C-alpha positions as CSV (number, residue, x, y, z in Angstrom):
1,M,9.2,57.7,24.3
2,F,11.4,54.6,23.2
3,L,9.4,54.3,20.0
4,R,10.2,57.7,19.1
5,Y,13.8,57.2,19.5
6,I,13.4,53.8,17.6
7,K,11.5,55.8,14.9
8,D,14.4,58.6,15.0
9,I,17.3,56.2,14.3
10,G,15.3,54.7,11.5
11,L,14.4,58.4,10.1
12,K,18.6,59.2,10.4
13,K,19.5,55.9,8.1
14,I,16.7,56.8,5.4
15,V,18.2,60.5,5.7
16,R,21.7,59.6,5.4
17,K,20.9,57.2,2.4
18,R,19.0,60.2,0.7
19,L,22.2,62.2,1.1
20,A,24.4,60.1,-0.2
21,N,22.4,59.7,-3.6
22,Y,21.3,63.3,-3.3
23,K,22.5,65.6,-6.6
24,P,21.8,69.4,-6.8
25,V,19.3,70.5,-9.4
26,Q,19.6,73.4,-11.5
27,V,18.5,76.8,-9.5
28,P,15.9,78.7,-11.2
29,G,16.3,82.1,-13.2
30,V,13.9,84.2,-11.2
31,I,12.3,83.2,-7.9
32,N,8.6,83.4,-8.1
33,T,7.2,81.1,-5.7
34,V,8.6,80.1,-2.1
35,G,8.1,77.1,0.2
36,I,8.9,77.3,4.3
37,I,9.7,74.3,6.1
38,I,9.4,75.6,9.9
39,N,10.2,74.1,12.9
40,E,7.2,75.6,15.0
41,T,8.6,73.5,18.2
42,Y,10.8,76.4,18.5
43,F,9.8,79.1,16.3
44,K,6.2,80.5,16.3
45,E,6.5,83.7,14.5
46,K,5.3,82.0,10.8
47,E,3.2,85.1,10.1
48,L,6.0,87.6,10.6
49,L,8.0,85.4,8.7
50,V,5.7,85.2,5.6
51,K,5.1,89.2,6.1
52,E,8.9,89.7,5.4
53,L,8.7,87.8,2.1
54,V,5.9,89.8,1.0
55,K,7.9,93.1,1.9
56,K,10.6,91.9,-0.2
57,G,8.4,91.8,-3.2
58,I,7.3,87.6,-3.2
59,Q,3.4,87.8,-3.6
60,E,1.4,86.1,-0.6
61,K,-0.2,83.8,-2.9
62,N,3.0,82.4,-3.9
63,I,4.4,81.5,-0.5
64,Q,3.3,78.3,1.1
65,T,4.6,76.9,4.3
66,L,4.7,73.6,6.0
67,S,5.0,73.3,9.7
68,F,6.5,70.5,11.9
69,K,5.2,70.2,15.3
70,E,6.7,67.8,18.1
71,R,3.2,66.8,19.1
72,L,-0.1,68.5,19.7
73,G,-1.9,69.0,22.9
74,K,-5.3,67.6,23.2
75,K,-7.1,71.2,22.8
76,E,-4.4,72.6,20.4
77,V,-5.6,73.4,17.0
78,M,-3.1,73.9,13.9
79,D,-4.1,75.9,10.8
80,C,-3.5,74.2,7.4
81,C,-0.3,72.2,6.4
82,Y,1.5,70.8,9.6
83,Y,2.6,67.3,10.4
84,T,4.3,65.6,13.3
85,R,6.2,62.3,13.9
86,R,2.9,60.2,13.6
87,D,2.6,61.4,10.1
88,I,5.7,60.0,9.1
89,A,5.5,55.9,8.3
90,L,8.3,53.8,9.0
91,N,9.6,53.9,5.6
92,G,10.1,57.6,5.2
93,S,7.3,58.4,3.3
94,F,4.6,61.1,4.8
95,T,1.1,59.6,5.3
96,K,-0.6,63.3,5.7
97,E,-2.0,64.5,1.9
98,D,-1.4,68.1,2.4
99,V,2.1,67.3,3.2
100,V,2.4,65.3,0.4
101,Q,1.2,67.9,-2.2
102,F,3.2,70.3,-0.5
103,L,6.7,68.6,-0.9
104,N,5.8,67.4,-4.7
105,T,5.0,71.4,-5.4
106,P,8.1,72.3,-7.6
107,F,8.9,75.7,-5.7
108,D,11.7,77.9,-7.2
109,M,13.1,78.4,-3.5
110,L,12.6,76.2,-0.3
111,I,13.8,78.0,2.9
112,N,14.4,75.4,5.9
113,Y,13.8,77.5,8.8
114,Y,15.2,75.4,11.5
115,D,18.4,75.5,12.8
116,V,19.0,72.3,14.6
117,D,19.4,68.7,12.6
118,S,15.9,67.0,13.2
119,P,15.4,64.1,11.1
120,P,11.5,64.5,10.6
121,L,12.2,68.2,9.3
122,M,15.7,67.0,7.2
123,L,13.3,64.0,5.5
124,A,10.8,66.4,4.4
125,T,13.7,68.8,2.9
126,L,15.0,66.3,1.2
127,S,11.5,65.0,0.0
128,S,10.6,68.4,-1.5
129,E,10.7,69.0,-5.2
130,A,12.4,72.4,-4.9
131,R,14.8,73.9,-7.2
132,L,16.7,76.1,-4.7
133,R,17.1,75.1,-1.0
134,V,18.0,77.8,1.4
135,G,18.7,77.5,5.3
136,F,20.9,77.7,8.4
137,A,24.5,76.9,8.3
138,T,24.0,74.8,11.6
139,V,22.2,72.0,9.4
140,D,24.1,69.6,7.6
141,N,25.5,71.4,4.7
142,R,24.9,68.7,2.0
143,L,20.8,69.4,2.9
144,N,20.8,73.3,1.6
145,D,22.2,74.7,-1.4
146,F,22.8,78.1,0.0
147,M,23.3,78.6,3.9
148,I,23.3,81.4,6.2
149,S,25.1,81.7,9.5
150,M,22.6,83.4,11.8
151,Q,20.1,82.7,14.9
152,A,16.6,81.6,13.9
153,E,14.8,84.3,16.4
154,K,16.4,87.0,13.7
155,Y,13.7,86.1,11.0
156,S,13.9,89.8,9.7
157,D,17.8,89.6,9.5
158,F,17.5,86.2,7.9
159,I,15.2,87.4,5.4
160,A,17.3,90.8,4.5
161,E,20.5,88.5,4.0
162,L,18.9,86.1,1.8
163,F,17.6,88.7,-0.5
164,K,20.7,90.5,-0.1
165,Y,22.7,87.4,-2.0
166,L,19.8,86.7,-4.1
167,K,20.2,90.0,-5.6
168,I,23.7,89.8,-6.5
169,L,23.1,86.4,-8.0
170,K,20.1,87.9,-9.7
171,K,17.7,85.8,-8.6
172,I,15.2,88.4,-7.9
């Protein structure tokens, strides 16, 4: 417990430094590839969220997810591409290879599907090579390029609202 607290203080300091130097990149023309960072500690309907994106016209092969879990149970088995606090080094780098590969992928859009400030999730968002970052308004406003004010449990409403604005901006 105490070590987790110390690590969070260090991660917050790293996130604060990276946010000070963060400059948004140019928004891509048309969105084809989508990455999703999910806090699976609170939101467990990852497959339903992906299905909503597929309904809106994004191909399933162009959608990748990265899940964060506070801790894994001894008998709990996670599917591909997840990380915990143990997968983050003290200098803020990720030690798990599939997480590093996800973060180095240049997605057209990254959906930050978490509505609470959490240093491990914010660090993953800042480390991503995505061109457009979308998330909730309750998270630090410097983190996302586009924010939607809504509850995380209403995933279908979130996707509908997101695509409404993407159509207005002519990104899909």
